[in-house]
N, C-alpha and C positions, 0 to 999 in steps of 0.2 A: 414693610409695616407684617405683621405677626398675619397670623391666620384669622384668629377669631376676627381683629380690628381692618380687615379686608372681609370680613362676613356680614360684621355691620355694617360696613359703610358701602355693599351689594344689599346689605336690608334696605338703607334707606333712600337710595337712588327706586331700587324695583317699588318700594310706599311710596313715595313721589310720582314716578312713572305713572303708578297706577291710580295717584289722586289726580294726576293731570288726563289721565282718559278719559275721569268719570264723571269732576268736580270743573264746574267753571273754573279756572284760570286764577283767579280774583278767589274764591274764597281756597286755594290753596295755600294753610300757615306752614310755616316751619313747627307751625306747632301742631299743628293734623299732620306730618308727616311722620313727628317724630312719634307721635299716637300711634298710629299703622303700622309701622317698621318693628314699636316695641320697645323701645327704648326714654330714652330721657331726652331733655330740650339740650341739656350738658353735653349727651351724646351727638347728636345732631351736630353742636356750634364745635365738636372736637375736630367734624370729619370736612365740615364745610360753614368757612365764614358767613355766609351770607344767602338770602335765596337766590340769586344769581348765578351763583356758585353752584349753586346747589343745581339750577334751572340748564346751565351749560354741562356738566356729566347730564343731566340725562337726556341731554340732547345729544350727547356725543355718543356716548352707550348705546338708544337708540338707532342711531346711524350707524354705528361698530355691528348691529344683533343683524340692519339691513342689508350689511355688507357682506356679511356673513349665509345670511339668508339666500340673495344675486351671487355668493362663489359658490353656494350647495345646487342652485339648478343651474349655473352653467358646468358643472362636473356632471350634471345627470344627465345633461341633454341630447347625448348626441344615442344613451339610450331609451330615453322617450322623450322628443320637445313638449309634446301635448301636456303630461303629466307634470313638465321639472318647468317649464309656465303658466301650468296653475300652483304648484308647490311655488310659486316667486309668489305671486299675487296669493297669494291664501296664506300666505306667508307675513307680508306686509301689513294684513289687513288682519290679522292677529297680535301681531305687534303692537297693532294700534296709530299706526300712522297718521291719520286723518282727527285726532281729537292731537295729538302728539306735537305738530304742526301750528297752531296758530298759539299755542300756552307758552311753546319753545321757541319762538323763532320771531326776532323782531318785525317789523313794517312790513319788510321786504326780505326774502329767503335770501337774495344773497350779501344779506348785510353780517350773518349769524356771527357773534362777538368772538371767540380766540381764532385764531389758523390756525388752533389743531382743533375745532370743530368743521370748520373749512374744506381740512382738507380732509379729512372723515366725509365730508359730504361728496366733496369731488373724485373723491376714489368710488364714492356710491352712483352716484351720476355716471361714471367710466364702463363701471359694472354695468350698470340698466343701459346704457349706449348699446353694451358689444350684448348683453343679450337679446336686447328690443331687434338688432341687425338680423338676430340668428332668427328668433319671432317669426320676425318677417319675412324671411330667406322660406322656412319652414311654415310660410299661408297662415299662420294663424295669430295674425294681429296687420290692421290695415298699414300697406307700405308707406304711407305719410305721416301714421303717425310718430311721434315725437319721444325722447326720454321727459321730455321736461311736459309735454301733454299727455301722457302714460303718467305722471307721479299726479298731475295737478288734479287730474278724472279722479283717481285714486281717492287721493285726498279728498276730495270732494264727497264720494260714494263711500265713505268710510268715517263723514262727520256724524255725532251721534242724528238722531231723529226725534223730532222732536214728539213729543208723545203723540200728539192725536194722528201724524202716521204712520205714529208703530200703533195705532189700532185699528186703523185702512187694513194696515200690512205688517204684520208684524218679522215679515219674512226682505222685509224691502230690500235692505244693506244686501244680504246674499245673493238677491233674483238681480241686482243692481251690478255686483261682483261678476256671475254666471254672464250677464247679456258683455261686460265685458270683454269675459276670457272668449265669444265667443267671434271665428272665426268670420273673416268677409264674407259675401258675396263674391261667388268671381263669374 
């Protein structure tokens, strides 16, 4: 694929991912994605046959970015465990993990559609397990916390709160992420 075609495809994936993070999934139309990406609908259809194919690519891309964040944290862990752990958690928050999961996943996370997405998901789970093991050994997380529990907590914490909650505490998400990062009392 030519460089300009790859760049347009990336624009479409980024636009769709952003919309899935900020808009109700049912309201994310292919027309809205094309408009946000600054391309015509025909360009979108040249890259993705339908909404499902676009969603699968968004899921795969988001999971791949999460794997990169996890690998970065693993690489930095020896130098500064606390900073690596916090960077990992905040990197996933910045990625928009909470809003993306319900938008891009089926009824159950183990049922992600194509095997390629499942492979990336499994790779992420492995990286999280290794990072969590190191974090627990360093006393930075509850030793009973599993990778699945950590991801469930992060997904719930990073879901966009309703407006009324933001009126009570505009920094609620950051406050909850900070609480997640506080090491357990010994």
